C-alpha positions as CSV (number, residue, x, y, z in Angstrom):
1,M,-44.2,42.7,26.8
2,P,-41.8,39.9,27.1
3,N,-43.0,36.3,27.0
4,T,-42.6,34.6,30.4
5,G,-43.9,31.3,29.6
6,G,-47.6,30.9,29.1
7,H,-49.2,29.7,25.9
8,F,-46.4,30.3,23.4
9,G,-43.5,30.1,25.9
10,M,-41.5,27.2,27.0
11,D,-43.8,26.2,29.7
12,G,-46.7,26.4,27.1
13,M,-44.7,24.3,24.7
14,R,-43.9,21.7,27.5
15,E,-47.5,21.3,28.6
16,R,-48.6,20.9,24.9
17,V,-46.0,18.3,24.1
18,Q,-46.8,16.5,27.4
19,L,-50.5,16.3,26.9
20,L,-49.7,14.7,23.5
21,G,-47.8,12.0,25.4
22,G,-44.4,13.4,24.4
23,N,-41.3,14.3,26.4
24,F,-40.1,18.0,26.3
25,D,-36.5,18.0,27.4
26,V,-34.4,21.1,26.4
27,K,-31.1,22.0,27.6
28,S,-30.3,25.6,28.5
29,A,-26.9,25.7,26.9
30,P,-26.9,27.5,23.6
31,N,-27.2,25.2,20.6
32,Q,-27.7,22.1,22.8
33,G,-30.9,21.2,21.2
34,T,-29.4,21.3,17.9
35,L,-26.4,19.3,18.9
36,I,-28.8,16.7,20.3
37,R,-31.0,16.5,17.3
38,E,-27.9,16.0,15.1
39,S,-26.5,13.4,17.2
40,E,-29.9,11.6,17.0
41,I,-30.0,12.1,13.2
42,L,-26.6,10.6,12.9
43,K,-27.5,7.7,14.8
44,L,-30.4,6.9,12.5
45,V,-28.2,7.6,9.3
46,G,-25.8,5.0,10.8
47,R,-28.9,2.5,10.9
48,G,-29.4,3.2,7.2
49,L,-32.4,5.2,7.3
50,T,-33.3,7.7,4.4
51,N,-33.7,11.4,4.8
52,R,-37.4,10.9,4.3
53,E,-37.6,8.1,7.1
54,I,-35.5,10.2,9.5
55,G,-38.0,13.1,8.7
56,E,-40.9,11.0,9.6
57,Q,-39.7,10.0,12.9
58,F,-39.1,13.6,13.8
59,H,-41.9,15.0,12.1
60,L,-39.7,17.1,9.9
61,S,-39.5,17.6,6.2
62,E,-37.0,15.7,4.1
63,K,-35.4,19.0,3.2
64,T,-34.9,20.0,7.0
65,I,-33.2,16.6,7.5
66,K,-31.0,17.2,4.4
67,H,-30.0,20.5,6.1
68,Y,-29.1,18.8,9.3
69,I,-27.1,16.2,7.5
70,T,-25.2,18.9,5.6
71,N,-24.2,20.6,8.8
72,I,-23.2,17.2,10.3
73,L,-21.0,16.4,7.5
74,Q,-19.5,19.8,7.8
75,K,-18.8,19.5,11.4
76,L,-17.3,16.0,11.0
77,H,-15.2,17.1,8.0
78,V,-16.3,14.3,5.9
79,R,-18.1,14.2,2.4
80,S,-20.7,11.6,2.7
81,R,-23.1,10.2,5.1
82,V,-21.5,6.9,5.0
83,E,-18.3,8.4,6.2
84,A,-20.2,10.4,9.0
85,A,-21.9,7.1,10.0
86,M,-18.7,5.1,10.3
87,P,-17.7,4.9,14.0
88,A,-14.2,3.9,13.1
89,V,-13.8,7.1,10.7
90,R,-15.1,9.3,13.4
91,G,-13.0,7.7,16.2
92,S,-9.7,7.6,14.2
93,R,-10.1,11.4,13.1
94,G,-11.3,12.2,16.5
95,N,-14.3,13.9,14.9
96,T,-17.3,14.6,17.1
97,I,-20.2,17.0,16.6
98,N,-19.6,20.1,18.5
């Protein structure tokens, strides 16, 4: 039987997050949530946060953040988090996460 919401579906997730005082805003486009999260992580990298500090903000493991950053570096065609965080480099190369 397909899950149409309920306790474990999107509606159930939304209710649980809101009960905890959070905001549940998921876009319907494929991979949009990943792109949003990668953009948020990149902003924090630009502020100088470590993987551990970023993970603490998102309640994710340091290993998960490392995975996100690896994907970001590949998408931006750069070798380091410093290059990825430099707006001038992203702008001059025309790199964006997509």
